[in-house]
C-alpha positions as CSV (number, residue, x, y, z in Angstrom):
1,M,-136.6,50.2,79.4
2,F,-133.7,52.6,80.3
3,S,-132.2,53.2,83.7
4,D,-129.3,55.2,85.2
5,L,-128.6,52.4,87.8
6,T,-125.5,50.4,87.4
7,L,-125.5,46.6,87.9
8,A,-123.9,47.1,91.3
9,E,-126.6,49.5,92.3
10,R,-129.3,47.0,91.3
11,I,-128.0,44.1,93.3
12,P,-128.5,44.4,97.1
13,A,-125.5,44.1,99.4
14,G,-126.5,40.7,100.8
15,H,-127.5,39.1,97.6
16,P,-125.9,35.8,96.7
17,A,-124.8,37.1,93.3
18,R,-122.2,39.3,95.1
19,Q,-120.8,36.3,96.9
20,M,-120.7,34.4,93.6
21,G,-118.8,37.4,92.1
22,V,-116.1,37.0,94.7
23,L,-115.7,33.2,93.8
24,V,-115.7,33.9,90.1
25,D,-113.0,36.6,90.6
26,R,-110.8,34.1,92.4
27,A,-111.2,31.5,89.7
28,L,-110.5,33.9,86.9
29,V,-107.3,35.1,88.6
30,Q,-106.0,31.5,88.4
31,V,-106.7,31.2,84.6
32,D,-106.0,34.8,83.7
33,A,-102.6,34.1,82.0
34,E,-104.3,31.4,79.8
35,L,-107.2,33.6,78.9
36,E,-104.9,36.5,78.0
37,K,-103.5,34.3,75.2
38,L,-106.9,34.1,73.6
39,Y,-107.6,37.9,73.4
40,A,-107.1,39.5,70.0
41,E,-104.4,42.1,69.6
42,T,-106.9,44.6,68.1
43,G,-110.5,45.5,68.9
44,R,-112.2,46.6,72.1
45,P,-110.7,45.5,75.5
46,S,-112.6,43.1,77.6
47,I,-114.4,44.2,80.8
48,A,-113.2,42.5,84.0
49,W,-116.0,41.2,86.3
50,K,-114.6,43.2,89.2
51,E,-115.2,46.4,87.2
52,I,-118.9,45.6,87.1
53,F,-119.4,45.0,90.9
């Protein structure tokens, strides 16, 4: 099935997944420097969670 809706458009404003997204963003900010060391120098860039919501 194909759709033009983004993930953000599919999840209602008051849905708990949005609140979880905020918590995950805060946690990832704290470990961002460590995660950055794991990324390859070549290839496709990663997609940040906040870009999805």
